[in-house]
N, C-alpha and C positions, 0 to 999 in steps of 0.2 A: 219637643220643639227644637228645630235646628237654630243655632245662633248665627243669624245673618249679619250681625253687627260689623260695620266697617268693611264690608265687601264692596269695593269700588270698581265700576266698569264704565266703558263708554261704547256707544254705538255711533260710528262715523263722527266721533269727537263730542257727541252729546254726553256729558258726564253725569252719572247717576250713582247713588248709594243704595244698596239693598239693606233694608232694616226690618226686623221682625217685631210684631206686636201680637199679643194674645187676642185682643178684641178691637177690631178696627172701628166698630160703631161707637164704642165708648170713647175712643181717641178723637173722633172727629170734632167734638165740641169740648174737649178737655183742655183747659188753659195750660196746665203743667206739661202735658204730653206735647202739645203743639209748640210750646216755647222750646222744649228740649229738641224736637225735630228741627225747628228753624235754626237753633243755635249750632247743632252739629252739621247741618247742611251748609251753613255759611262758613263754618270753620274748615270743613273739608273741601270747600270751593266747588261743590257740585251744582249742576243746574236744577236737578230734581231728586227726590227720594222715592224709591219704589218700596212702599210699605207692604210687607208680606204677612199673611196669616195662613193657617192650615199646615198640613204636613203631607209631603208627596207620597209617603208610604200608605196613606189613607185615601188615595185617589179613587179607588173603587167605591168606597162608602161616601165620600164627599161629592163625587161626580167631577172632580177637578184635582189637579196636583196642588194648587195654591190659589189664593186670591192676591190681587195686586191693586193697590190704591196709590194714586200719584199725589205726593205732597210737594208743594212749591215753597221752599224756605223764605223766599222774598215776596211771596204773593200777598194780596190784600183782597179780602172778600166782604168787607164791611161789617164783620162780626166783632171787631176789636181784638180778636185773637191773632196770634202769630201765624203767618203763612196762609196758604189757601190750598184747596184740593182741585185737581184737574180730573178729567174723565178718563183719559187714556194717554199712554206714551208709547209710541211705536218703537223708539230706540230702547226704552226702558224694558219692554217686554222681551226683546232679544237679549238684553243683558241678564234678565232673570233666567232665560233659557241657558245662556252660557254658564251662569253660576251652577245650575243644576247639572249641566254636563261636566263641569270641572269637579264637582263633588260626587260624581258617579251615579246620580239618580236617573239620568237619561243618557242615551248614546246616539250616535249617528244612525239615522233611519227611523228613530222613534219620534213620537209627538208629545209635546208638553201641553196640557190643558190648563189655562189660566182664567179664573173668573175675574172680570173687570167690571167697572161701572158702564162700560160700553158693550157688555155681553160676554159670553164665554168665548175666548179666543184660543185657537189652536196654533201651536208653533212647531213646525217640522224642523228637526235638526239635520242639517246637511253636512257635507264634507267641508273641511277647511274653515270651520267655525263660522259658517254661513247659516242663517236662519230664515225660514219662510213663514210669514205670519198671515193667517186668514184674518183680515181686518174688518170683515163684514161688508154690508151693502152701502153704496154711496147714496147719500141724500143731498139734494141740491135745493129743494124748496118744499113748501107744504107745512103741515101742522108740526112735524118734528123739528123744523128749523125755527118756528115762530117763538120758541122759548129763548132763542139766542139773538134773534134779529127783529127789530121793528121795521117791517118792510116799507112802510110809508116813508120813514126817515132815511132808509137805505136808498130808496129810489131818488129822493131829493139829493142825497150825497153823490150818487152817480151822475145825475144831471148837472150838478153844480161843478163837479171836478172832472167831467168828461171821462168817467171811468166806465165806458160802455162795455169793456171786456172784463169787468170785475164780477166775480161770483162768490156765493157763500155756500158752505156745505160741511158735511162731516161723514165719516165712515163708522159704522157700528150697527147696533140693533135699533132700539127705540131712542137711543141717546148716543152721543159721541163728542169728540173734542172739536169745537166749532172753528171753522177757518174762513177767512176772507182771502181770496186769491185775486191778485191784480196782475194782468199781463202787460209787460213793458215792451218797448220796441228795441231796446239795446241793453246788453248786459254790462255796459260800462257803468261803473259805480253802483252795481246792483245792491251791494250791502248797504251803502249809504242811502239808497232809495228805500230799502226795507226799513231802515232806522227812521227815516223821515215819515213814511206812512204809518209805521208802527206806533211811534210816539203820538201821532195825531189821532189814530183810530182804535188801537187795541183797547184802551181804557175809556173810550167814549161810550158811556153807559146809556146815553140818550138813544143811540142807535143799537148798541150791543149790550143789553142789560147785564150779561154775565162776563163781559169782556170777550175778546175774540183774538185768535192768532192771525197775524197779518203776513201774508206771503206775497213776495214780488217775484214774478216768473218771466223768463224770456225763452223763446224757442231757439234752440241751437241748430237742430236738424229735424226737418219735417219728413224724414223717411217714413214711408207708408207702413212699413213693418215695425220699426222701432224708433218712434220719435224721441228726441233727446232735448231736455230743457235744463236750464240753470235756474236755481231758486234760492232765496234767502227767506227765513222766517223769523219774525219778531214775535216772541211767544208771550201769551197772557200768563200772569203769575210769575214770570221770569223777568220781563221788561228789558230784554235786549235781544239781538239777533244771535241765535244759537248756531253751533257748528252744523247741526242737522236737525230735522224734525220729521219723524216717521209718519205721524198722522197727516202732516202737511203734504208730504210727498205722496201719500195715498190718495188724498183728495185731488191733488194736481193730476196725478197719473190716472185716477179713476175718471176724472172729467174728460181728459184727452182720449182715453179709450172709448168713452161714450160718444164723444164727438167724432172719432175716427174708428168706426167699427171694424175696419180691416186690419188695424194695428194689433200686433201680438203682445207688445211690451212697451212700456215707457221708462226711459232711464232718466232719473231726476238727480242732477249733480248739485250738491250743496257744498258749502265751504269745507266740511270735514270728510266728504266722501260721496259716493253715488249709491242710490237705492233703486232697485228694479221693481216696477209695479206691473202686475199682470192681472188678468180677470178670468174667472171661470163661472159661467152663469151670471148671477148677480153679485157674486162675491169678489172683493178686491183683495189681492195678495201682495204683500210687501216683502222683499228679500234684501238682506244686507248682513254685515258682520257685527260681532260684539267682542270686545276685548277687555281684560282687566287692566287697571292702571294704578299708579301710586301718586299721591299728592306730593308735589315737589317741596 
């Protein structure tokens, strides 16, 4: 097993720690392990921890290079244990790919296969430390969203707050990281608006039983080929607006590509950088950078 301890990366400013465990299933409900993860996550000032199992040299036997589970050091899941688990992290999976590239397990032009709670994700290693991730299919409604949203309450919320342009969805297989997307009219004070809606809605379990990520989005350029938007995401389990959110950008971009079939790409500008979202068939692809960093 590789020692992943204390490998720190960020994707568009979204800070993550890569940490290895032998058995993720045992760790999920282990009081000592979760307390340890929460403690080091807060000490190192990361947004999330990418918990890795498996060994890349056994990829053929495993069917993947590694597994990746997302631990939120500040999260609350009602269990009474420290932290919480999220389904997927788009910036985190690029950080994992950068780590494997830095340590020589993969190179430019190769593909890293990562098993996540959102399905088996493939990450193509591009030049200049760019990574293109197959995020899976976009889901906007139906039985897959019902576990995350009480639609009767969500309809009341939209009517009461005039959120006619709000949507809910995720990208993945049968599961994914849930997102509420609210389209605003102006990007002025966008981050403050995301904080306002996030604090009101993200932890509202009457409407969103497992909490939800709250995105506020404004259209910058409605170019038919490459629409451009600005977005801020208040993340569940983190409870503040992060510098970037890869799953959020994928939902936003996937929705706009669905709404505008002639568009080739959506550029989602977040406080920490820009992610490019494309589509092939029913699959949504997210492209962006990942870099190592040191805690100050």
